[in-house]
VOLUM-435155 format. One line per 5 residues: their letters; for each residue y, x, z negated of C-alpha. Coordinates in Angstrom, 3 decimals. Layout:
a	Y X Z | ...
This chain:
mearl	0.000 0.000 0.000 | 2.370 2.791 -0.815 | 1.494 4.469 2.512 | 2.451 1.356 4.494 | 5.748 1.010 2.719
lrvlc	6.466 4.631 3.457 | 5.820 4.096 7.163 | 8.179 1.099 7.300 | 10.909 3.086 5.608 | 10.412 5.892 8.095
mcsal	10.687 3.538 11.057 | 13.903 1.976 9.711 | 15.327 5.434 9.211 | 14.422 6.356 12.798 | 16.120 3.219 14.154
avalp	19.180 3.900 12.082 | 19.329 7.369 13.570 | 18.654 6.114 17.156 | 21.244 3.279 17.186 | 24.791 4.386 16.460
arpps	26.696 2.388 13.913 | 29.007 -0.298 15.268 | 32.689 0.626 15.085 | 34.611 -1.243 12.407 | 37.079 -2.530 15.027
vtiga	37.687 -2.616 18.731 | 40.968 -3.287 20.452 | 41.684 -5.102 23.663 | 45.044 -5.474 25.356 | 46.780 -8.483 26.852
lftfd	49.440 -8.289 29.555 | 51.548 -11.278 30.558 | 55.098 -12.578 30.521 | 55.756 -14.056 27.106 | 58.683 -16.259 28.111
svigs	56.996 -18.248 30.888 | 55.064 -21.459 31.323 | 51.799 -19.580 31.780 | 52.505 -16.827 29.264 | 53.567 -19.063 26.385
saata	50.357 -21.057 26.705 | 48.231 -17.931 27.114 | 49.713 -16.195 24.057 | 48.667 -18.937 21.663 | 45.278 -19.348 23.358
irlav	44.547 -15.609 23.104 | 45.388 -15.506 19.391 | 43.190 -18.545 18.766 | 40.359 -16.934 20.737 | 40.548 -13.709 18.684
ddinr	40.541 -15.700 15.431 | 37.527 -17.758 16.579 | 35.622 -14.632 17.642 | 36.232 -12.860 14.341 | 35.058 -15.964 12.457
datll	31.859 -16.155 14.522 | 29.198 -14.339 12.492 | 26.855 -14.095 15.492 | 29.329 -12.138 17.636 | 30.535 -8.559 17.099
rgtnl	28.599 -8.353 13.863 | 30.519 -6.089 11.525 | 33.177 -5.274 14.151 | 36.651 -6.750 14.048 | 38.363 -7.611 17.323
svllq	42.081 -7.040 17.587 | 44.456 -7.618 20.474 | 47.669 -5.892 21.497 | 50.079 -8.140 23.409 | 52.473 -6.554 25.868
dtkcs	55.286 -8.392 27.710 | 55.472 -7.650 31.446 | 58.713 -9.631 31.824 | 57.695 -10.756 35.371 | 58.385 -7.236 36.612
gfvgt	55.971 -4.958 38.407 | 57.751 -1.906 37.053 | 57.856 -3.152 33.454 | 54.268 -4.319 33.780 | 53.155 -0.860 34.837
iqale	54.958 0.754 31.902 | 53.420 -1.753 29.494 | 49.983 -1.119 30.954 | 50.367 2.624 30.434 | 51.409 2.033 26.832
lmekq	48.294 -0.075 26.292 | 46.108 2.647 27.783 | 47.612 5.171 25.329 | 46.271 3.000 22.495 | 42.745 3.296 23.889
vvavv	41.967 -0.371 24.495 | 38.483 -1.100 25.846 | 39.548 -4.070 28.028 | 42.720 -5.767 29.164 | 43.195 -9.535 29.475
gpqss	45.738 -10.425 32.142 | 48.088 -10.096 33.845 | 49.255 -13.497 35.056 | 51.086 -12.126 38.101 | 49.168 -11.129 41.214
giahv	51.807 -8.568 42.128 | 51.541 -6.844 38.754 | 47.752 -7.079 38.974 | 47.815 -5.138 42.242 | 49.700 -2.293 40.561
ishvv	47.848 -2.268 37.249 | 44.480 -2.405 38.986 | 45.061 1.138 40.185 | 45.713 2.227 36.600 | 42.612 0.590 35.108
sqlrv	40.443 1.814 37.967 | 41.519 5.384 37.232 | 40.928 4.963 33.486 | 37.792 2.774 33.931 | 39.012 -0.084 31.749
plvsf	37.954 -3.622 32.801 | 40.899 -5.865 33.663 | 40.064 -9.552 33.091 | 42.811 -11.749 34.570 | 43.156 -15.453 33.822
aatdp	45.982 -16.257 36.277 | 46.247 -13.651 39.082 | 44.934 -15.770 41.958 | 45.722 -13.675 45.050 | 42.433 -13.597 47.049
altsa	43.082 -9.969 48.065 | 42.441 -8.809 44.485 | 38.689 -9.297 44.918 | 38.534 -6.488 47.472 | 36.545 -3.314 46.780
qypff	39.853 -1.481 46.388 | 40.063 -2.877 42.847 | 36.572 -2.390 41.348 | 37.659 -2.903 37.710 | 39.542 -6.155 38.391
vraah	37.672 -9.262 37.222 | 39.143 -12.726 37.790 | 38.365 -15.203 35.026 | 39.788 -18.103 37.071 | 39.393 -19.373 40.618
ddafq	41.337 -17.655 43.372 | 43.715 -19.305 45.811 | 41.216 -19.331 48.667 | 39.558 -22.345 47.018 | 42.848 -23.998 46.106
maava	44.110 -23.697 49.673 | 40.830 -25.106 50.985 | 41.544 -28.148 48.803 | 45.075 -28.408 50.209 | 43.736 -28.157 53.764
divah	41.221 -30.933 53.080 | 44.033 -33.160 51.790 | 46.046 -32.456 54.950 | 43.048 -33.246 57.143 | 42.183 -36.356 55.110
fgwre	45.521 -37.973 55.973 | 45.432 -36.836 59.600 | 48.351 -34.409 59.491 | 48.299 -31.469 61.868 | 51.407 -29.450 61.010
vtavy	52.556 -28.047 57.683 | 55.630 -26.207 56.415 | 54.800 -23.618 53.752 | 57.498 -22.942 51.140 | 56.495 -19.913 49.084
vdtdy	57.717 -16.955 47.090 | 57.567 -13.748 49.104 | 55.276 -11.796 46.784 | 51.614 -10.770 46.853 | 50.820 -14.079 45.161
grggv	52.797 -16.150 47.671 | 51.749 -14.276 50.799 | 48.101 -14.170 49.794 | 48.041 -17.887 49.096 | 49.778 -18.824 52.341
dalgd	47.453 -16.572 54.343 | 44.511 -18.379 52.756 | 46.192 -21.710 53.526 | 46.594 -20.759 57.176 | 42.893 -19.892 57.467
aleaa	41.857 -23.118 55.729 | 44.132 -25.259 57.917 | 42.783 -23.626 61.051 | 39.267 -24.623 60.000 | 40.599 -28.182 59.522
rarit	42.267 -28.154 62.991 | 45.770 -27.982 61.580 | 48.315 -25.182 61.289 | 51.382 -23.865 59.515 | 54.292 -24.398 61.893
ykaaf	57.014 -22.894 59.724 | 56.905 -20.388 56.857 | 59.862 -20.717 54.503 | 59.639 -17.619 52.316 | 62.169 -16.781 49.607
ppgad	62.486 -13.588 47.528 | 61.636 -13.528 43.807 | 64.625 -14.547 41.728 | 66.390 -16.300 44.628 | 69.393 -18.318 43.487
raalg	69.829 -22.028 44.144 | 72.184 -21.412 47.079 | 69.559 -19.328 48.890 | 66.872 -21.904 48.148 | 69.143 -24.685 49.418
dllvr	69.727 -22.867 52.715 | 65.982 -22.334 53.008 | 65.260 -26.045 52.578 | 67.953 -27.020 55.085 | 66.314 -24.778 57.708
anmme	62.869 -26.129 56.854 | 64.143 -29.699 57.124 | 65.311 -29.029 60.670 | 61.699 -28.468 61.759 | 59.401 -31.221 62.936
srvfv	56.898 -31.106 60.069 | 57.468 -33.359 57.091 | 54.471 -32.022 55.143 | 55.641 -29.344 52.697 | 53.297 -27.156 50.652
vhagp	55.093 -25.383 47.785 | 53.375 -22.235 46.486 | 55.629 -20.610 43.921 | 56.122 -20.093 40.211 | 57.158 -22.897 37.848
dsgld	60.801 -21.821 37.578 | 61.548 -21.377 41.283 | 59.246 -24.264 42.204 | 61.134 -26.734 40.023 | 64.420 -25.460 41.476
ifala	63.063 -26.222 44.966 | 62.256 -29.794 44.006 | 65.643 -30.276 42.353 | 67.368 -29.125 45.552 | 65.039 -31.216 47.728
htlnm	65.998 -34.256 45.664 | 69.675 -33.458 46.187 | 69.128 -33.060 49.954 | 67.349 -36.467 50.150 | 64.114 -34.725 51.053
mdsgy	62.201 -36.688 48.412 | 62.652 -39.969 50.288 | 60.049 -41.917 52.226 | 58.574 -40.091 55.186 | 58.204 -36.791 53.337
vwiat	55.009 -35.292 51.931 | 55.134 -32.710 49.152 | 52.036 -30.859 47.950 | 52.492 -28.376 45.099 | 49.835 -25.907 44.085
ewlaa	48.587 -25.713 40.497 | 51.805 -24.219 39.100 | 53.339 -27.709 38.949 | 50.454 -29.188 36.951 | 50.743 -26.256 34.527
aidss	54.479 -26.904 34.073 | 53.926 -30.626 33.462 | 51.054 -30.026 31.019 | 53.051 -27.501 29.021 | 56.192 -29.576 28.609
sspsw	56.210 -32.427 26.134 | 59.978 -32.704 25.726 | 61.127 -36.268 26.532 | 64.428 -35.020 27.958 | 62.664 -32.526 30.218
raitm	60.296 -35.192 31.504 | 63.097 -37.700 32.045 | 65.058 -35.271 34.229 | 62.360 -33.250 35.948 | 59.804 -35.987 36.572
griqg	62.454 -38.123 38.252 | 62.878 -35.397 40.875 | 59.208 -35.022 41.771 | 58.053 -38.618 42.144 | 55.262 -38.951 44.710
vltlr	54.334 -35.253 44.749 | 50.676 -34.282 45.013 | 49.575 -31.314 42.919 | 46.332 -29.608 41.973 | 44.893 -28.525 38.642
qytpd	41.786 -26.444 38.136 | 39.093 -28.799 36.906 | 37.690 -28.153 33.432 | 35.093 -30.687 32.231 | 35.667 -32.484 28.956
sdakr	33.809 -31.095 25.935 | 34.062 -31.017 22.161 | 35.081 -27.357 22.280 | 37.903 -28.114 24.694 | 39.221 -31.032 22.649
sletr	39.069 -28.949 19.479 | 41.038 -26.135 21.111 | 43.667 -28.550 22.400 | 44.133 -29.960 18.909 | 44.424 -26.547 17.284
fsaas	46.740 -25.338 20.068 | 49.167 -28.211 19.452 | 49.171 -27.403 15.751 | 49.708 -23.672 16.321 | 52.326 -23.982 19.074
rqsss	55.847 -23.530 17.849 | 57.262 -25.921 20.442 | 54.520 -28.486 19.822 | 53.590 -28.218 23.472 | 50.171 -28.816 25.057
invyg	47.875 -26.173 26.411 | 47.744 -25.850 30.187 | 44.765 -24.834 32.260 | 45.828 -21.179 32.290 | 45.675 -21.185 28.488
lfayd	42.102 -22.461 28.713 | 41.116 -19.689 31.098 | 42.912 -17.093 28.923 | 40.875 -18.331 25.941 | 37.624 -17.923 27.880
avwma	38.739 -14.521 29.225 | 38.983 -13.181 25.652 | 35.534 -14.571 24.886 | 34.246 -13.002 28.086 | 35.521 -9.578 27.009
araid	34.215 -10.039 23.442 | 30.734 -11.026 24.623 | 30.623 -8.046 26.965 | 31.613 -5.698 24.119 | 29.031 -7.286 21.826
qflgd	26.241 -6.869 24.391 | 27.334 -3.322 25.099 | 27.258 -2.417 21.413 | 24.003 -4.317 20.944 | 22.389 -2.150 23.619
ggnis	23.344 0.926 21.641 | 26.520 1.684 23.474 | 29.059 3.969 21.924 | 32.735 3.635 22.764 | 34.392 6.946 23.524
fsvdp	37.341 8.246 25.485 | 37.852 11.536 27.261 | 40.570 13.447 29.057 | 40.933 13.132 32.832 | 41.909 16.578 34.140
sirda	43.651 14.984 37.126 | 46.108 13.172 34.837 | 48.683 15.532 33.427 | 52.406 15.637 32.911 | 54.584 17.482 35.353
ngsal	56.882 20.149 34.013 | 59.605 18.526 31.933 | 58.138 15.017 32.249 | 58.501 12.659 29.286 | 55.991 10.064 30.510
rlssl	53.189 11.422 28.276 | 50.595 10.823 30.976 | 48.408 13.470 29.363 | 47.918 11.087 26.438 | 45.997 8.665 28.649
rvldq	42.253 8.673 28.137 | 39.351 7.539 30.314 | 36.873 5.046 28.848 | 33.608 6.918 29.283 | 31.489 3.755 29.182
geqll	33.871 1.714 31.354 | 31.376 1.082 34.160 | 28.680 -0.114 31.733 | 31.174 -2.438 30.037 | 32.343 -3.741 33.426
rkvil	28.767 -4.653 34.323 | 28.440 -6.579 31.053 | 31.625 -8.511 31.890 | 30.377 -9.447 35.359 | 26.997 -10.527 33.935
anftg	28.712 -13.094 31.695 | 26.834 -16.381 31.441 | 28.014 -18.822 28.801 | 29.645 -22.230 28.443 | 33.298 -21.978 27.508
vtgqv	36.125 -24.450 27.210 | 36.560 -24.303 31.007 | 32.894 -25.057 31.670 | 30.188 -22.750 32.936 | 31.379 -19.126 32.986
rfdgr	29.281 -17.169 35.455 | 29.966 -14.924 38.421 | 28.530 -14.835 41.894 | 29.297 -11.245 42.774 | 32.831 -10.990 41.412
tlvnp	33.770 -14.626 42.075 | 33.649 -17.257 39.351 | 31.205 -20.033 40.278 | 31.881 -23.768 40.486 | 35.450 -23.864 41.844
ayevl	36.869 -27.352 41.472 | 40.286 -28.990 41.274 | 41.788 -32.278 40.209 | 44.095 -33.929 42.747 | 47.057 -35.364 40.834
nvggt	49.818 -37.718 41.927 | 53.123 -37.569 40.067 | 54.451 -40.979 39.090 | 56.626 -42.304 36.292 | 56.683 -39.814 33.408
gvrrv	53.230 -38.377 34.042 | 50.518 -37.778 36.588 | 47.694 -39.919 37.880 | 44.388 -38.460 39.042 | 43.569 -39.663 42.560
gywsn	40.480 -37.555 43.153 | 38.654 -34.281 42.803 | 37.867 -31.360 45.065 | 34.979 -28.937 44.772 | 33.409 -26.490 47.169
htrls	30.356 -28.747 47.355 | 31.637 -32.330 47.462 | 35.067 -31.544 48.942 | 37.372 -34.526 48.305 | 35.778 -37.159 46.104
vsaps	36.702 -39.791 43.544 | 33.783 -38.666 41.353 | 33.992 -35.721 38.975 | 32.153 -32.605 40.216 | 28.628 -32.002 38.990
wtdgg	26.701 -28.785 39.557 | 23.058 -29.550 38.926 | 22.088 -26.686 41.239 | 24.348 -24.083 39.659 | 27.145 -24.522 42.147
grapn	25.829 -22.199 44.776 | 25.795 -24.604 47.701 | 27.869 -24.080 50.801 | 30.884 -26.284 51.478 | 30.059 -29.637 53.046
rtqqq	32.711 -30.892 55.483 | 30.536 -33.578 57.076 | 30.423 -36.120 54.248 | 33.027 -38.817 53.857 | 36.170 -37.575 52.127
qlysv	37.583 -39.951 49.520 | 40.740 -40.291 47.451 | 42.287 -43.143 45.541 | 45.555 -44.549 46.872 | 48.589 -42.291 46.590
iwpgd	52.175 -43.321 45.826 | 54.312 -41.144 48.094 | 57.965 -40.129 47.803 | 60.174 -43.150 48.275 | 57.699 -45.273 46.267
ttapp	55.582 -46.111 49.334 | 51.814 -46.476 49.517 | 51.429 -46.092 53.285 | 50.627 -42.462 54.199 | 53.637 -40.847 55.930
rgwvf	53.141 -39.870 59.558 | 53.881 -36.261 58.644 | 56.450 -35.155 61.180 | 59.516 -36.116 63.180 | 61.289 -34.651 66.137
pnngr	63.133 -31.524 64.919 | 66.865 -31.850 64.324 | 67.481 -28.528 65.990 | 65.299 -29.286 69.006 | 66.685 -30.008 72.452
plrig	65.756 -33.210 74.280 | 62.913 -33.000 76.742 | 64.152 -32.397 80.293 | 62.454 -35.080 82.383 | 62.630 -34.701 86.156
vpyrt	63.183 -37.959 88.069 | 62.953 -38.305 91.889 | 66.306 -39.281 93.405 | 64.908 -41.829 95.855 | 67.065 -43.254 98.626
tykqf	64.646 -46.032 99.583 | 62.696 -48.536 97.550 | 64.777 -47.814 94.494 | 62.846 -50.481 92.678 | 60.394 -47.757 91.693
vskds	62.815 -45.076 90.504 | 66.251 -43.790 91.427 | 69.700 -42.946 90.182 | 71.450 -45.385 87.885 | 74.972 -45.660 86.520
gpdga	73.707 -46.429 83.007 | 73.532 -43.974 80.076 | 70.062 -42.778 81.058 | 71.134 -41.902 84.595 | 67.904 -43.293 86.050
sgyci	66.187 -46.667 86.274 | 63.313 -48.443 87.960 | 59.801 -49.610 87.296 | 58.507 -46.081 86.551 | 61.297 -45.446 84.046
dvfka	60.538 -48.745 82.319 | 56.848 -47.828 81.967 | 57.765 -44.419 80.558 | 60.167 -45.890 77.995 | 57.578 -48.438 76.917
avall	55.005 -45.674 76.405 | 57.445 -43.556 74.381 | 58.326 -46.561 72.236 | 54.679 -46.799 71.142 | 54.724 -43.291 69.658
pypvp	55.030 -43.098 65.862 | 57.941 -40.619 66.149 | 61.150 -40.389 68.185 | 61.160 -38.325 71.371 | 64.675 -37.637 72.705
vsfvl	64.670 -37.189 76.465 | 67.196 -36.302 79.114 | 66.555 -37.526 82.672 | 67.392 -34.961 85.350 | 67.647 -36.261 88.929
fgdgv	65.794 -34.226 91.531 | 66.965 -34.562 95.113 | 70.175 -34.617 97.179 | 70.472 -38.394 97.480 | 70.406 -38.190 101.289
knpsy	66.656 -38.436 101.731 | 63.714 -38.746 99.411 | 62.903 -35.439 97.666 | 59.723 -33.439 98.026 | 57.385 -34.509 95.265
gelvq	55.417 -31.274 95.587 | 58.566 -29.277 94.776 | 59.262 -31.538 91.785 | 55.775 -30.895 90.431 | 56.250 -27.154 90.950
rvadg	59.496 -27.269 88.947 | 57.518 -28.619 86.001 | 54.842 -25.962 86.454 | 57.514 -23.223 86.506 | 59.075 -24.485 83.270
smdaa	62.377 -25.565 84.804 | 61.581 -29.059 83.552 | 59.449 -30.183 80.652 | 57.971 -33.170 82.467 | 58.470 -35.468 85.459
vgdis	58.488 -39.255 85.576 | 58.311 -41.346 88.719 | 56.108 -42.476 91.557 | 54.179 -39.185 91.528 | 50.686 -39.302 92.972
ivtnr	47.824 -37.577 91.168 | 46.280 -35.320 93.803 | 43.940 -32.365 93.505 | 46.285 -29.512 94.412 | 48.854 -30.730 91.874
trvvd	46.352 -30.980 89.020 | 45.720 -27.246 89.402 | 49.210 -26.368 88.151 | 50.265 -29.306 85.910 | 48.752 -31.975 83.699
ftqpy	48.930 -35.695 84.454 | 48.741 -38.715 82.225 | 46.262 -41.467 82.913 | 47.320 -43.437 86.053 | 49.637 -46.336 85.318
vesgl	49.606 -47.622 88.948 | 46.621 -47.615 91.291 | 47.413 -46.043 94.624 | 45.848 -44.602 97.740 | 46.577 -43.936 101.411
vivsp	46.358 -46.808 103.888 | 47.126 -47.200 107.584 | 49.824 -49.557 108.887 | 49.727 -50.709 112.513 | 51.727 -53.274 114.545
vkats	50.228 -56.607 115.541 | 51.116 -59.025 118.355 | 51.197 -62.794 118.098 | 49.112 -64.794 120.634 | 50.175 -68.354 121.459
snewa	47.398 -70.907 122.012 | 47.304 -73.331 125.053 | 45.125 -76.093 126.437 | 42.670 -73.550 127.865 | 42.253 -71.587 124.628
flkpf	38.801 -73.046 124.128 | 37.562 -71.001 127.132 | 38.731 -67.649 125.743 | 35.843 -66.877 123.393 | 33.583 -66.160 126.399
tpgmw	34.321 -64.336 129.595 | 33.701 -66.130 132.917 | 30.538 -64.167 133.422 | 29.319 -65.165 130.000 | 30.088 -68.799 130.752
avtga	28.122 -68.591 134.047 | 25.112 -66.915 132.463 | 25.097 -69.439 129.605 | 25.199 -72.409 132.017 | 22.424 -70.902 134.160
fflfv	20.223 -70.499 131.123 | 20.787 -74.122 130.141 | 19.617 -75.297 133.580 | 16.754 -72.822 133.630 | 15.415 -73.954 130.272
gavvw	15.751 -77.616 131.307 | 13.754 -76.929 134.468 | 11.026 -75.060 132.553 | 10.652 -77.876 130.024 | 10.498 -80.452 132.892
ilehr	7.759 -78.470 134.627 | 5.727 -78.286 131.399 | 6.257 -81.952 130.418 | 6.439 -84.204 133.515 | 2.678 -84.316 134.102
fnpef	1.963 -85.569 130.566 | 5.227 -87.039 129.304 | 6.386 -90.352 130.865 | 9.972 -89.635 129.720 | 10.201 -86.860 132.316
rgspr	8.898 -89.058 135.199 | 10.489 -91.458 137.609 | 12.419 -91.271 140.824 | 13.644 -87.850 141.963 | 17.204 -88.865 141.060
kqmvt	16.164 -89.895 137.576 | 14.237 -86.671 137.058 | 17.228 -84.522 138.136 | 19.479 -86.426 135.716 | 16.880 -85.915 132.956
ifwfs	16.791 -82.145 133.603 | 20.611 -81.866 133.401 | 20.915 -84.195 130.414 | 18.145 -82.522 128.447 | 19.506 -79.012 129.153
fstmf	23.092 -79.596 127.984 | 22.258 -82.034 125.148 | 20.374 -79.217 123.399 | 23.767 -77.492 122.946 | 24.569 -80.130 120.328
fahre	20.949 -80.735 119.282 | 21.360 -84.290 120.659 | 18.418 -84.487 123.137 | 16.428 -87.739 122.923 | 13.367 -86.807 124.989
ntvst	10.290 -85.833 123.084 | 8.130 -82.902 124.097 | 4.372 -83.438 123.904 | 2.882 -80.265 125.378 | 2.341 -77.231 123.190
lgrfv	4.074 -74.828 125.607 | 7.018 -77.197 125.954 | 7.541 -77.366 122.233 | 7.283 -73.555 121.931 | 9.938 -73.016 124.626
liiwl	12.208 -75.634 123.017 | 12.013 -74.004 119.561 | 13.021 -70.607 120.923 | 15.818 -72.131 122.965 | 17.247 -74.098 120.035
fvvli	17.436 -70.848 118.019 | 19.360 -69.181 120.863 | 21.703 -72.182 121.063 | 22.413 -71.861 117.315 | 23.462 -68.214 117.788
inssy	25.671 -69.095 120.782 | 27.385 -71.898 118.853 | 28.081 -69.710 115.819 | 29.483 -66.876 117.915 | 31.679 -69.245 119.907
taslt	33.033 -70.951 116.776 | 33.917 -67.651 115.077 | 35.613 -66.229 118.168 | 37.633 -69.384 118.783 | 38.758 -69.499 115.135
siltv	39.888 -65.870 115.296 | 41.814 -66.472 118.491 | 43.614 -69.469 117.106 | 44.445 -68.075 113.619 | 44.538 -64.229 113.598
qqlst	47.135 -61.936 115.112 | 45.869 -59.196 117.349 | 46.544 -55.474 117.116 | 48.889 -54.180 119.768 | 47.262 -50.728 119.646
giqgl	43.711 -49.584 119.613 | 43.872 -48.333 115.994 | 41.225 -50.171 114.008 | 40.887 -47.782 111.049 | 40.729 -44.140 110.032
dslls	38.071 -43.170 112.577 | 39.945 -44.570 115.539 | 43.175 -43.032 114.244 | 41.615 -39.572 114.082 | 39.911 -39.898 117.471
ssdpi	43.167 -40.768 119.245 | 45.968 -38.385 120.154 | 48.850 -40.741 119.314 | 51.585 -39.685 116.869 | 51.251 -40.705 113.206
gyqvg	54.158 -41.363 110.850 | 54.389 -40.539 107.157 | 57.058 -40.948 104.446 | 59.533 -38.181 103.684 | 58.330 -36.087 100.722
sfars	54.889 -37.706 100.612 | 51.686 -35.782 100.057 | 50.243 -37.677 103.064 | 51.343 -34.840 105.371 | 49.402 -32.129 103.532
ymmde	46.426 -34.443 103.074 | 46.149 -35.282 106.764 | 46.539 -31.647 107.772 | 44.310 -30.029 105.146 | 41.682 -32.689 104.523
lgvpv	41.527 -34.650 107.791 | 42.394 -31.864 110.227 | 45.226 -33.744 111.972 | 47.361 -31.342 114.071 | 50.952 -30.983 112.883
srlre	52.106 -31.884 116.403 | 50.925 -35.469 115.861 | 52.818 -35.954 112.581 | 56.266 -37.558 112.406 | 58.351 -37.519 109.196
lside	60.020 -40.896 108.686 | 62.055 -42.645 106.072 | 60.853 -46.118 105.132 | 63.879 -47.588 106.904 | 62.535 -46.113 110.161
yadsl	59.034 -47.548 109.814 | 59.628 -50.854 111.612 | 61.493 -49.365 114.573 | 58.959 -46.564 115.117 | 55.997 -48.956 115.007
qrgpg	57.620 -51.449 117.375 | 58.505 -48.801 119.950 | 54.971 -47.447 119.842 | 53.694 -44.052 120.972 | 54.811 -44.597 124.564
nggva	58.491 -45.011 123.685 | 58.998 -42.242 121.149 | 57.540 -44.174 118.228 | 54.221 -43.908 116.411 | 50.878 -45.634 116.761
aivde	50.437 -46.030 112.998 | 51.877 -44.970 109.659 | 49.919 -43.477 106.768 | 51.470 -44.090 103.376 | 50.609 -45.034 99.796
lpyve	49.587 -48.584 99.024 | 52.502 -49.571 96.708 | 55.083 -48.588 99.353 | 53.116 -50.323 102.092 | 52.821 -53.556 100.131
lflst	56.563 -53.555 99.538 | 57.196 -52.791 103.236 | 54.883 -55.548 104.497 | 56.499 -58.100 102.184 | 59.521 -58.097 104.515
ncqfr	57.846 -57.046 107.797 | 55.141 -59.536 108.715 | 54.703 -58.148 112.244 | 52.688 -55.241 110.811 | 49.552 -55.065 108.751
tvgqe	47.110 -52.593 107.222 | 43.987 -51.704 109.163 | 40.755 -50.282 107.846 | 40.068 -49.447 104.230 | 42.062 -47.489 101.661
ftksg	40.730 -43.981 102.251 | 41.903 -42.190 99.094 | 41.600 -43.316 95.483 | 44.271 -41.961 93.168 | 47.217 -43.304 91.238
wgfvs	50.655 -42.555 89.892 | 51.037 -40.605 86.674 | 53.600 -38.746 84.604 | 53.646 -34.956 84.871 | 53.759 -32.408 82.048
rrcip	53.340 -28.694 81.817 | 49.764 -27.575 81.717 | 48.354 -26.904 78.247 | 46.698 -23.485 78.160 | 44.395 -23.086 75.128
a	45.218 -20.116 72.940
C-alpha cells in the first residue's frame, strides 16, 4: 500500500514538472474610438466580458484576465501609436479596432509581433487577405452585407443605384463589394458619390445635389454614424426624403438607433429618416443575450442600449479568453523575445526596441481560429478565417423606431422567417427560391415601391430625327407647333412614351430640305453615326438597316406592292357575245349539232320519240341539241350508248356554262389593265420603266434583290404618280410603280383609275430607330 502511494506521488510530481504553472494574469489590449457610437457600446461590453470571464471558475483557472483600453480617436496615425504602446505592455491579443482603415495599418504591426488581432467591427472584405495573417474578424464582413443590399435592390426590380460612401478603406471596400453583388443581380452602380472623412455639411450638401441630378433614385449610404446622419439631415433639407426616393443604409444606422435612447434625439433624428431601409447583423435571442442587455443598461452611464457591435465585442473577448485558456491548458507558456529587425534609429525617441515578439503567437492564433462556442451573437465558429452563419435583419424606419420587414442569410436570402442553420450554415447561397419581405413604408409615407429612377436633371433631351416629308404629311412632317413635327407617326411615338413610368424629354430634329422627301437610308445612318439618338417616322424595317441600328417592334404593317393603270370598258347590247371568240362560238355550235346527231343515230331505231317524218326528225335533232345547254331536253334516251353519250355531254355543257358566266361577269363588272403587268413576274420579265418614291428603299431592293437594271428605274414624287402611269411607258411615263402599301392605299383612295396587281412581295413594317446596343 505504501508502494502504491509512493508511485502516485511520483507521477503527480512528474506532471507538475512537465506542465508549467499558469501565469497569475494575462493581459489583452483593446483598440477603438471611445467617443463613438460603436466605441461607447464596445467599451462597456468589453468590461462586462472581462468581469464575466474572471468570475467563470471553469475558464482561465487561476489566471486573471485584464484588459488595457486604448483610444484610437478615429485616426490611423493615433491608432498606430496606441497599438505600439499596447505592444510595449506585452499583451497576448488585441480586441479591435473598429475602423477598417486603422485595422489595415495595425495588422502590419501585429503580424510583425505575432499578436492575434480580433476585430469586432472592421468589416472591409480586403482584411481577410493573406497579407494580414494575424487579423481575425469576429463579425461578418461587408461582402455579405452588400449581398443583402443587392438582393433588396433586385427584389424591388431596381437596376441602377447611387452609392454614397466615405472615401476610406471601409467605404471603398464596401462599395466594391456592392458593385460585385449588384452585377450578379443584374444591376449596377451608376454614380459613386464619395466624400472624404470629416467632410463638413457644405461639402456633403454639394455631393447630394450632384447625386440628385443623376437618374437613379435608389441611394445606398455606407458611412459612419456621424457623417451618415449628417447626410440624411441634408437630404431631408433638400427634399430628397420625399416620395419617389429610396434610401438604404448599411448597419451603421441600426447601430446608431439602437444606441440612442434619448427622446429628444429620436424626435429630431428619426423624423429625418422616415422610410429608410437599414440592416442589422442578426443575433438570435437567448437568455445570455437578454442578461447582457440588462446588465449593459445598468452599467452604461448614459443609460443607453447595447448595439450589435457591443455584442460582437463581448464575444470577441470571450473568443480571445477561450483561446488563451486552451493554449495554457495544452501546456503553453507565454513568452516574449526581441526581434533583431526592430531597433531604434540613431537619436530616435520611438522606443521601438522595447517591442517584443510573442513567441507562441502562431499557436495562439490557431486556437482563436478553432473557436467553437455559443456566444451572445449565436454560434461562434470559423470557416477558414470567415465567421459562419452570416445573417442580417432588414429594418424599416418608421415613427420613433424601426420595424423588421424580413431577414437575409447566405442560405435563405430574403425571407420573412428567422434564419435557422440546422446544417451548420455551410450551404451555398440560393438565389432561385422566392424572395420575400413584408410591406415597406417608403419615404413620403407611401407603400407602393418607388420606380427607382427619373430622367436626370442634368441630361439633355434625346435628339429624335424626323423625316421632313413634302407629300402625304399625314404620316409625318414639319409642324408649326412647339414640337416642330406632327403626324400619325409622331402621335404613336408620344403615346408610347406616355406609357413609360418615367419622363423622357425629347427634341424633334427635322431631316430633309423640305423640297423633296429625304433619303430614309441617310436618316438611319445618322442615327448609327451618333448624330441623332433615335429616329421616328415612316421608316421601314429592312435587312440592311438592321445591321447598323436597332428597331422597335413594327407599329404599322407594310410591304412593297405594284400599282398599274386600268381602263374602263363600257358594255353594249352585244356584250353577251364577248366571253367567247367567234371561233369558239362556231366550235361550240358544231359540237351541239354533232352530239344531237349522234344521239339520234343511237336512239331512232328503238325510241319512238326520235321517229317520224324527216322534217320532224330534223327538228328533234336541233331541239334536243340546244335544249341540253339549259338541261331542258324532254326526250328520253333508252339505249345504253345514248345515255352514256348524253351524260358526258351534259358534263361538258356544265363546264361551258360556268366558264361563260364567269367571263361575262368579269367583263361587265371589272376594269381591265391597260398594260400587260399582271404581277411581279410579268413586271420583271418586261423591259418597261418602273417608278418608285423619292427616298424609298424600293430602289435598292429592286436593284439588289430583284436584279432590276438601274436604267429601268424612275424616281418620282407621289404627286407625279398619276401622270406617269397615265402617260405609260410609250409616252415617257412608267408601266407600274413599286411602293409601300400605306402610301399606295392613300394614293388609291383619290385615284380610282389605278389599282394594285399581284401580291405584296415583301413583309416588313414601320418602326422607330435607335442606336444599336453593343453588349459590354
